[in-house]
C-alpha positions in Angstrom: -2.8 -11.5 14.4 -1.3 -14.9 13.6 0.3 -13.4 10.5 2.0 -10.8 12.8 3.3 -13.7 14.9 4.6 -15.4 11.8 6.4 -12.2 10.7 8.1 -11.9 14.1 9.3 -15.5 13.9 10.6 -14.9 10.3 12.4 -11.7 11.4 14.2 -13.6 14.2 15.0 -16.6 11.9 16.6 -14.3 9.4 19.4 -13.3 11.8 22.1 -16.0 11.7 23.3 -17.4 15.1 26.9 -16.3 14.5 25.8 -12.7 13.7 23.7 -12.7 17.0 26.8 -13.5 19.0 29.1 -11.0 17.3 26.6 -8.2 16.9 27.1 -4.8 18.3 25.0 -3.4 21.1 22.5 -1.8 18.7 21.7 -4.9 16.8 21.5 -7.0 20.0 19.0 -4.5 21.4 17.0 -4.7 18.2 17.0 -8.6 18.4 16.0 -8.5 22.1 13.2 -6.1 21.3 11.8 -8.3 18.5 12.0 -11.4 20.8 10.2 -9.5 23.6 7.5 -8.4 21.2 7.1 -12.0 19.9 6.7 -13.3 23.5 4.1 -10.6 24.3 2.1 -11.3 21.2 2.1 -15.0 22.0 1.0 -14.3 25.5 -1.8 -12.0 24.2 -3.0 -14.7 21.8 -2.9 -17.3 24.6 -5.1 -15.2 26.8 -7.8 -15.5 24.0 -7.4 -19.2 23.7 -5.2 -19.2 20.6 -2.5 -21.9 20.7 0.2 -22.7 18.2 0.2 -26.3 16.7 3.5 -28.2 17.0 3.0 -31.0 14.4 6.7 -31.9 13.7 7.1 -35.6 14.5 3.4 -36.3 14.8 1.3 -38.4 12.5 -0.3 -36.3 9.8 -3.9 -35.3 10.7 -5.9 -33.6 8.0 -8.0 -31.9 10.6 -5.0 -29.9 11.8 -2.5 -30.1 9.0 -2.4 -29.3 5.3 0.1 -31.4 3.4 2.2 -29.3 1.0 4.6 -32.0 -0.2 6.0 -35.5 0.5 9.5 -36.1 1.7 11.2 -39.5 0.9 12.5 -40.6 4.3 12.7 -44.3 5.2 13.9 -43.5 8.8 10.5 -42.3 10.1 7.0 -43.9 9.7 5.0 -43.2 6.6 2.7 -40.2 7.2 4.8 -38.5 9.8 5.1 -34.7 9.7 8.8 -34.1 9.1 8.8 -30.4 8.1 6.6 -27.4 9.1 6.4 -24.7 6.4 3.9 -22.5 8.2 2.7 -22.8 11.8 -0.9 -23.6 12.5 -3.1 -22.3 15.2 -6.2 -23.4 17.1 -8.6 -21.3 19.1 -10.3 -23.4 21.7 -11.1 -26.8 20.0 -11.3 -25.3 16.5 -8.6 -24.9 13.9 -7.9 -21.2 13.3 -5.3 -22.0 10.6 -4.0 -25.5 9.7 -0.2 -26.0 9.8 1.3 -26.3 6.3 3.6 -29.4 6.5 5.8 -31.8 4.6 5.0 -35.5 5.2 7.3 -38.5 5.2 6.8 -41.0 2.4 8.4 -44.4 2.1 9.1 -45.4 5.7 7.4 -48.2 7.6 3.7 -48.0 8.1 2.7 -45.9 11.1 1.4 -47.9 14.0 -2.0 -46.8 15.4 -2.0 -46.8 19.2 -5.4 -46.9 20.7 -6.1 -45.2 24.0 -8.6 -45.9 26.6 -10.7 -43.4 28.5 -8.0 -42.7 31.0 -5.5 -41.7 28.2 -3.4 -44.9 28.6 -3.2 -47.7 26.2 -6.3 -49.8 25.7 -5.4 -53.4 26.4 -8.9 -54.7 26.3 -8.7 -55.8 22.6 
């Protein structure tokens, strides 16, 4: 089912924004139908506990991400996900499919923030 969700996203991404705006009524109706189908599929997956991972900008985590390549980028911390090649999904607390990502290389070292039991920063150290 997640492959079908990927294909819906690819179909929508294939239509350039300028074509969407200048499209005739038939093409606009087709695009709206694909968008509606994508939303309904996401809602059905969500009812069964399937959630899409959103790793862009997060620190690379091998438990949820699969690194496909490194991107030289000194503007973001080393080890930060800068590109998502394929969306990942979880079902409950388990990984259904890891996100395929590109990871920054060459930036400053990523700082590790520790959190206390309440989710706030742990200042007891």
